[in-house]
BATIPA-43385 format. One record per residue (C-alpha): y, x, z. Coordinates in Angstrom, 2 decimals, decimal comma. Layout:
residues N
(node (Y; X; Z))
...
***
This chain:
residues 423
(node (-2,57; 11,94; -61,67))
(node (-0,48; 9,12; -60,91))
(node (-2,50; 5,86; -61,91))
(node (1,41; 4,39; -62,52))
(node (1,85; 3,28; -66,98))
(node (3,83; 6,25; -68,88))
(node (7,16; 5,28; -68,53))
(node (7,29; 4,07; -65,17))
(node (8,08; 5,32; -62,22))
(node (4,86; 6,69; -59,93))
(node (4,99; 3,69; -57,41))
(node (5,66; 4,25; -53,73))
(node (3,00; 4,74; -51,46))
(node (2,26; 2,25; -48,97))
(node (3,60; 1,96; -45,89))
(node (1,53; -0,45; -44,62))
(node (-0,79; 1,63; -42,00))
(node (-5,01; 2,19; -42,36))
(node (-7,21; -0,20; -40,98))
(node (-7,84; 2,40; -38,65))
(node (-4,24; 2,50; -37,30))
(node (-3,77; -1,46; -37,14))
(node (-7,14; -1,68; -34,87))
(node (-5,45; 1,01; -32,90))
(node (-2,38; -1,18; -32,33))
(node (-4,20; -4,03; -31,96))
(node (-6,15; -2,33; -29,45))
(node (-2,60; -1,06; -27,44))
(node (-1,26; -4,34; -27,60))
(node (-4,18; -6,11; -26,19))
(node (-4,64; -3,47; -23,49))
(node (-0,84; -3,40; -22,42))
(node (-0,41; -7,22; -23,19))
(node (-3,61; -9,12; -23,03))
(node (-5,90; -8,06; -20,44))
(node (-3,09; -7,89; -17,76))
(node (-2,01; -11,56; -18,67))
(node (-5,26; -12,59; -18,35))
(node (-6,11; -10,94; -15,30))
(node (-3,11; -12,21; -13,83))
(node (-4,06; -15,70; -15,19))
(node (-7,85; -15,35; -13,31))
(node (-5,73; -14,11; -9,81))
(node (-3,40; -16,59; -9,37))
(node (-6,02; -19,47; -10,58))
(node (-8,36; -17,96; -8,19))
(node (-8,00; -20,62; -5,02))
(node (-8,91; -23,07; -7,87))
(node (-12,44; -20,99; -8,63))
(node (-15,75; -24,28; -8,64))
(node (-16,70; -20,79; -6,31))
(node (-15,41; -18,39; -4,09))
(node (-17,17; -14,60; -4,13))
(node (-15,31; -13,73; -1,47))
(node (-13,68; -15,79; 1,32))
(node (-9,94; -16,55; 0,77))
(node (-8,58; -15,06; 3,87))
(node (-10,29; -11,73; 3,26))
(node (-8,57; -11,36; -0,24))
(node (-5,53; -11,59; 1,72))
(node (-5,77; -9,27; 3,86))
(node (-7,36; -7,17; 0,66))
(node (-3,88; -7,68; -1,06))
(node (-2,22; -6,15; 2,20))
(node (-4,37; -2,80; 1,62))
(node (-3,19; -2,97; -2,24))
(node (0,12; -3,03; -1,20))
(node (-0,34; -0,57; 1,46))
(node (-1,91; 1,49; -1,25))
(node (0,81; 1,23; -3,74))
(node (3,40; 2,26; -1,30))
(node (1,22; 5,31; -0,29))
(node (0,51; 6,34; -4,36))
(node (4,58; 6,80; -4,42))
(node (3,93; 9,30; -1,74))
(node (0,77; 11,09; -2,15))
(node (0,33; 10,16; -6,41))
(node (3,38; 10,77; -7,59))
(node (5,14; 13,55; -5,21))
(node (1,90; 14,96; -4,14))
(node (3,44; 14,99; -0,40))
(node (-0,23; 14,56; 1,48))
(node (0,62; 12,06; 3,95))
(node (-1,38; 11,04; 7,22))
(node (0,38; 9,26; 9,06))
(node (1,22; 6,41; 6,29))
(node (0,22; 4,04; 9,30))
(node (2,99; 4,25; 11,37))
(node (5,24; 2,40; 8,77))
(node (2,45; -0,41; 8,56))
(node (2,93; -0,67; 12,69))
(node (6,82; -0,41; 12,64))
(node (6,83; -3,40; 10,31))
(node (4,58; -5,40; 12,34))
(node (6,64; -4,85; 15,21))
(node (9,96; -5,47; 13,43))
(node (8,32; -8,96; 13,50))
(node (7,44; -8,76; 16,73))
(node (10,93; -8,14; 17,88))
(node (12,96; -10,24; 15,54))
(node (10,61; -13,36; 14,68))
(node (8,35; -13,89; 18,63))
(node (9,23; -14,51; 22,13))
(node (8,99; -11,15; 23,28))
(node (12,59; -10,84; 24,35))
(node (12,25; -14,28; 26,30))
(node (15,13; -13,36; 28,28))
(node (17,26; -14,41; 24,95))
(node (17,84; -17,55; 22,95))
(node (19,35; -17,04; 19,21))
(node (17,96; -18,34; 16,26))
(node (18,99; -17,95; 12,81))
(node (17,49; -19,80; 9,67))
(node (14,07; -19,98; 11,20))
(node (11,65; -23,05; 10,90))
(node (9,70; -24,96; 13,51))
(node (10,75; -25,12; 16,97))
(node (14,30; -24,33; 17,20))
(node (14,27; -24,64; 21,09))
(node (11,80; -21,60; 21,81))
(node (12,80; -18,68; 23,49))
(node (13,56; -15,18; 22,10))
(node (14,67; -13,99; 18,51))
(node (13,69; -15,63; 15,88))
(node (15,36; -14,81; 12,37))
(node (14,45; -15,95; 9,09))
(node (11,07; -14,77; 8,09))
(node (11,72; -13,82; 4,83))
(node (15,10; -11,73; 6,48))
(node (12,51; -10,25; 8,46))
(node (10,56; -9,07; 6,21))
(node (13,20; -7,55; 4,18))
(node (14,60; -5,32; 7,70))
(node (11,37; -4,36; 8,28))
(node (11,40; -2,84; 5,31))
(node (14,65; -1,24; 6,15))
(node (13,81; -0,09; 9,49))
(node (10,76; 1,74; 8,09))
(node (12,42; 3,22; 5,38))
(node (15,18; 4,98; 7,95))
(node (12,19; 6,04; 10,33))
(node (11,11; 7,27; 6,83))
(node (14,14; 9,54; 6,64))
(node (14,25; 10,32; 10,07))
(node (10,42; 11,72; 10,11))
(node (10,79; 12,99; 6,69))
(node (13,92; 14,82; 7,50))
(node (12,07; 17,68; 9,22))
(node (9,05; 17,70; 7,57))
(node (9,59; 17,87; 4,40))
(node (10,44; 20,91; 4,68))
(node (6,74; 22,06; 4,58))
(node (3,65; 22,26; 2,21))
(node (0,54; 21,37; 1,97))
(node (-2,08; 21,57; 5,35))
(node (1,30; 21,96; 7,22))
(node (2,94; 18,45; 5,76))
(node (-0,74; 17,11; 6,31))
(node (-1,07; 17,96; 10,09))
(node (2,75; 16,98; 11,11))
(node (3,09; 13,60; 9,04))
(node (-0,52; 13,12; 11,45))
(node (0,91; 14,43; 14,16))
(node (3,76; 11,17; 13,47))
(node (1,22; 9,11; 12,66))
(node (-0,63; 9,40; 16,32))
(node (2,96; 9,13; 18,23))
(node (4,49; 6,11; 16,78))
(node (1,14; 3,46; 17,58))
(node (1,24; 5,59; 21,55))
(node (5,15; 4,68; 21,63))
(node (4,33; 1,07; 21,02))
(node (1,48; 1,19; 23,55))
(node (3,34; 2,47; 25,92))
(node (6,68; 0,61; 24,89))
(node (6,70; -1,65; 27,73))
(node (8,47; 0,22; 30,07))
(node (10,91; 2,04; 27,65))
(node (13,48; 3,83; 29,19))
(node (16,72; 2,71; 28,20))
(node (20,42; 4,45; 29,39))
(node (22,67; 2,56; 31,39))
(node (25,59; 4,38; 31,80))
(node (26,85; 7,59; 33,99))
(node (26,29; 7,14; 37,45))
(node (27,18; 9,27; 40,50))
(node (28,66; 12,64; 41,12))
(node (28,17; 15,19; 39,67))
(node (27,59; 12,20; 36,81))
(node (24,01; 11,43; 36,47))
(node (22,83; 9,49; 33,21))
(node (20,81; 5,49; 34,73))
(node (18,18; 4,10; 33,03))
(node (16,49; 1,21; 33,20))
(node (13,29; -0,33; 32,11))
(node (12,81; -2,00; 29,05))
(node (10,07; -4,14; 27,65))
(node (10,29; -3,62; 23,61))
(node (6,68; -3,71; 22,86))
(node (4,31; -5,53; 25,46))
(node (1,95; -2,48; 25,42))
(node (-1,22; -3,01; 25,18))
(node (-1,06; -6,67; 25,44))
(node (0,51; -7,30; 22,28))
(node (2,38; -9,68; 20,75))
(node (1,34; -12,93; 19,98))
(node (2,58; -16,15; 18,90))
(node (4,42; -15,17; 15,73))
(node (6,82; -16,61; 13,65))
(node (5,42; -17,92; 10,36))
(node (6,39; -18,37; 6,25))
(node (8,39; -21,16; 5,70))
(node (11,21; -22,97; 3,15))
(node (12,37; -25,38; 5,47))
(node (12,16; -29,49; 5,81))
(node (15,11; -29,89; 3,16))
(node (13,15; -27,75; 0,59))
(node (9,51; -28,84; 1,15))
(node (10,88; -32,31; 0,61))
(node (12,91; -31,87; -2,16))
(node (9,85; -29,94; -4,25))
(node (7,30; -33,17; -2,96))
(node (5,34; -30,01; -0,55))
(node (4,76; -27,41; -3,16))
(node (7,20; -25,48; -0,58))
(node (6,36; -26,06; 2,31))
(node (7,96; -26,34; 5,53))
(node (6,36; -23,91; 7,28))
(node (2,58; -22,04; 6,78))
(node (-0,23; -23,61; 8,73))
(node (-3,19; -21,01; 10,27))
(node (-5,91; -23,19; 8,28))
(node (-4,18; -24,08; 4,31))
(node (-4,52; -20,39; 3,17))
(node (-3,40; -20,54; -0,69))
(node (0,72; -20,22; 0,57))
(node (-0,22; -16,84; 2,50))
(node (-2,02; -15,98; -0,93))
(node (0,63; -16,73; -3,21))
(node (3,27; -15,05; -0,95))
(node (1,48; -11,46; -0,95))
(node (0,44; -12,30; -4,59))
(node (4,27; -12,07; -5,23))
(node (4,55; -8,89; -3,10))
(node (2,55; -7,01; -4,81))
(node (3,80; -8,40; -8,26))
(node (6,71; -6,96; -6,88))
(node (5,54; -3,86; -5,82))
(node (3,69; -3,09; -9,21))
(node (6,89; -3,64; -10,78))
(node (8,78; -0,80; -8,67))
(node (6,23; 1,81; -9,05))
(node (6,12; 0,79; -12,56))
(node (9,78; 1,42; -13,06))
(node (9,91; 4,18; -10,51))
(node (7,07; 6,26; -12,54))
(node (9,19; 5,96; -15,56))
(node (12,21; 7,02; -14,12))
(node (14,14; 9,89; -13,59))
(node (13,12; 10,02; -10,08))
(node (9,66; 9,40; -11,40))
(node (9,45; 12,62; -13,53))
(node (11,34; 14,56; -10,69))
(node (8,38; 13,54; -8,56))
(node (6,22; 14,90; -10,93))
(node (7,92; 18,00; -11,24))
(node (7,60; 18,55; -8,24))
(node (3,65; 17,61; -7,48))
(node (3,22; 20,11; -10,67))
(node (5,45; 22,31; -9,11))
(node (7,75; 22,56; -6,15))
(node (9,13; 25,96; -7,39))
(node (9,48; 24,88; -11,06))
(node (11,30; 21,82; -10,06))
(node (13,41; 23,79; -7,92))
(node (14,38; 26,59; -10,56))
(node (14,71; 23,63; -13,10))
(node (17,28; 22,12; -11,13))
(node (15,41; 19,51; -9,19))
(node (16,73; 19,34; -5,28))
(node (13,14; 18,74; -3,78))
(node (14,54; 17,51; -0,15))
(node (16,19; 14,29; -1,69))
(node (13,27; 14,11; -4,23))
(node (11,01; 13,89; -1,39))
(node (13,45; 12,22; 0,78))
(node (13,21; 9,35; -1,51))
(node (9,52; 9,43; -1,81))
(node (8,69; 9,50; 1,63))
(node (11,12; 6,55; 2,19))
(node (10,46; 4,01; -0,66))
(node (6,47; 4,33; 0,14))
(node (7,31; 3,43; 3,96))
(node (9,68; 0,74; 2,79))
(node (6,17; -1,40; 1,27))
(node (4,46; -0,25; 4,74))
(node (6,74; -1,84; 6,68))
(node (6,91; -5,08; 4,12))
(node (2,91; -5,21; 4,57))
(node (3,19; -4,70; 8,11))
(node (5,55; -7,69; 8,83))
(node (3,29; -9,71; 6,24))
(node (0,09; -8,61; 8,12))
(node (1,34; -9,24; 11,25))
(node (2,42; -13,00; 10,76))
(node (-0,78; -13,56; 9,21))
(node (-3,15; -12,52; 11,83))
(node (-0,49; -14,14; 14,83))
(node (-0,44; -10,93; 16,77))
(node (0,34; -7,73; 16,70))
(node (-1,42; -5,16; 19,01))
(node (-1,06; -0,80; 19,53))
(node (-5,48; -1,30; 18,65))
(node (-4,71; -2,46; 14,85))
(node (-2,26; 0,78; 14,33))
(node (-5,00; 3,53; 14,67))
(node (-5,55; 7,17; 12,88))
(node (-8,30; 5,55; 10,38))
(node (-6,06; 3,25; 8,60))
(node (-4,34; 6,13; 7,45))
(node (-7,49; 7,37; 6,37))
(node (-9,02; 4,42; 4,78))
(node (-5,17; 3,89; 2,70))
(node (-5,99; 7,43; 1,72))
(node (-9,45; 7,01; 0,73))
(node (-8,26; 4,12; -1,67))
(node (-5,29; 5,98; -3,39))
(node (-7,93; 9,38; -4,22))
(node (-10,99; 7,14; -4,99))
(node (-8,98; 4,33; -7,50))
(node (-7,30; 7,31; -9,41))
(node (-3,63; 8,79; -7,68))
(node (-0,71; 8,28; -9,65))
(node (-2,34; 5,66; -11,68))
(node (-1,34; 1,58; -10,63))
(node (-4,20; 0,00; -11,49))
(node (-6,72; 2,73; -10,57))
(node (-4,96; 2,85; -6,95))
(node (-5,62; -1,26; -7,28))
(node (-9,00; -1,00; -7,95))
(node (-9,29; 1,35; -5,24))
(node (-7,55; -0,79; -2,26))
(node (-9,90; -3,88; -3,23))
(node (-12,63; -1,79; -3,41))
(node (-12,49; 0,01; -0,52))
(node (-11,16; -2,71; 1,36))
(node (-14,05; -5,63; 0,43))
(node (-16,15; -2,74; 1,71))
(node (-14,96; -2,12; 4,99))
(node (-14,30; -5,96; 5,41))
(node (-17,39; -7,69; 4,20))
(node (-19,21; -5,06; 1,62))
(node (-21,03; -3,35; 3,95))
(node (-22,24; -6,10; 6,40))
(node (-23,89; -7,72; 2,80))
(node (-25,08; -4,04; 1,68))
(node (-26,77; -4,18; 5,39))
(node (-28,41; -7,45; 4,86))
(node (-29,39; -6,90; 0,94))
(node (-31,15; -3,23; 2,78))
(node (-32,85; -4,97; 5,57))
(node (-34,58; -7,94; 3,42))
(node (-35,69; -5,26; 1,18))
(node (-37,18; -3,27; 3,92))
(node (-38,91; -6,52; 5,42))
(node (-40,38; -7,28; 2,01))
(node (-42,28; -4,26; 2,09))
(node (-43,11; -5,08; 5,37))
(node (-41,25; -2,00; 7,72))
(node (-40,35; -3,66; 10,89))
(node (-36,65; -2,01; 11,33))
(node (-33,08; -2,79; 10,56))
(node (-30,66; -0,78; 9,82))
(node (-26,95; -1,73; 10,92))
(node (-25,08; -0,21; 8,01))
(node (-21,66; -1,11; 9,32))
(node (-22,02; 1,04; 12,23))
(node (-22,13; 4,45; 10,01))
(node (-19,04; 2,98; 7,78))
(node (-16,75; 6,16; 8,32))
(node (-19,22; 8,24; 7,69))
(node (-20,24; 6,63; 4,26))
(node (-16,59; 6,40; 3,21))
(node (-16,48; 10,02; 4,05))
(node (-19,40; 10,69; 1,95))
(node (-17,95; 8,54; -0,80))
(node (-15,06; 10,39; -0,86))
(node (-17,02; 13,97; -1,10))
(node (-19,16; 12,57; -3,86))
(node (-16,11; 11,68; -6,07))
(node (-14,84; 14,75; -5,28))
(node (-17,72; 16,28; -6,55))
(node (-18,51; 14,16; -9,83))
(node (-14,73; 12,10; -10,60))
(node (-11,69; 13,99; -9,05))
(node (-9,30; 12,67; -10,86))
(node (-10,82; 8,76; -9,63))
(node (-12,41; 5,91; -11,00))
(node (-8,86; 5,01; -13,52))
(node (-6,96; 8,28; -13,46))
(node (-4,10; 8,42; -15,33))
(node (-3,53; 9,96; -18,75))
(node (-1,62; 13,24; -16,83))
(node (-3,89; 14,08; -14,09))
(node (-6,94; 13,62; -16,35))
(node (-5,32; 16,05; -18,58))
(node (-4,98; 18,16; -15,54))
(node (-8,08; 18,17; -14,68))
(node (-9,89; 18,40; -18,33))
(node (-7,77; 21,72; -18,47))
(node (-8,54; 22,74; -15,22))
(node (-12,60; 22,65; -16,18))
(node (-11,98; 24,05; -19,68))
(node (-9,90; 26,85; -18,10))
(node (-12,72; 27,97; -15,15))
(node (-15,56; 27,86; -18,01))
(node (-13,72; 30,47; -19,88))
(node (-13,48; 32,31; -16,92))
(node (-16,52; 32,79; -15,97))
(node (-17,62; 33,65; -19,98))
(node (-15,71; 36,82; -19,95))
(node (-17,41; 37,84; -16,57))
(node (-14,35; 38,63; -14,32))
***
């Protein structure tokens, strides 16, 4: 029965959503806007906190690995390509800075937009130009490496990318006598070669160019934009890598929601079905591999300048494994999960295991046992055990994407039904 008066049309149903729906909308707004805004505010104000839970220089290195993990997330999390040689692009970005932002080629003297002493020998381009150039070079090598390898799948792809990840650091290690053709010589014609120092070998490259905005901008902004970043004042470094990470997050989000992102996910789910639906497999995979490589190049150029040195031993296979663990532990395909995984694993790698070892030894001493456990010595065993535990109890990661979570839940239900039938 209608509650309206006789002769009056029935009142239209209220268009206001019920209380539960309004609360849901409010929670969605909080989750989507308020929480990221609060997190961004806390991160930007970190250098002015009354206490620093983690040293600022450690936070900067953690942010570098966040950028590496976001780049690998495009390759592994979105496109489903198992890449075990990602450190190669990290190294390429760092050595790009060595080529165009140091005194490596001391026999030449070329400066373009660089800050600091313009009388230094070598090639010195503007740092921000070098960062972009590092991304471009890493992306080009991503295409060169990916073109023959991405035709493979699964374990075969992992093995080949592992090989390239080992080859490129070896090239840098032996690049102090790199053979370069000098022209045709003799009769019958032979190609002559000369040796060129491209990487300085195991000695590495030091005295890297630092970021800066030049004296003019420094004076115009009252010192807000420093002429040249120093090694002791860490705030400019922190804000630089933070802005780079924000750009990486924005690009990850836009790519995930784009047509290309949907193609990556389709390839990850089922290559045969994606190809049947018209997705060009090679081009789609190459885009993922190249874009992921670009972020590795960006991170390498910044990291080389921050530590003021590049050495072949800094780009070992373990870095590829650690970055892959970050993506898996955080949640493949989920940007915020990857960031959390990168922060947690990097902190454990740099400081956390030392602190945990100190707490453990204090506890052992408190109970009267005279023994010392050196926890950092078992770093890779701990990371391996952490990865095994995650695969057993939370294979989707700490913060999984909605799609990945649904996939694992669906797989779990199918496994129960399969067992119930006794097949």
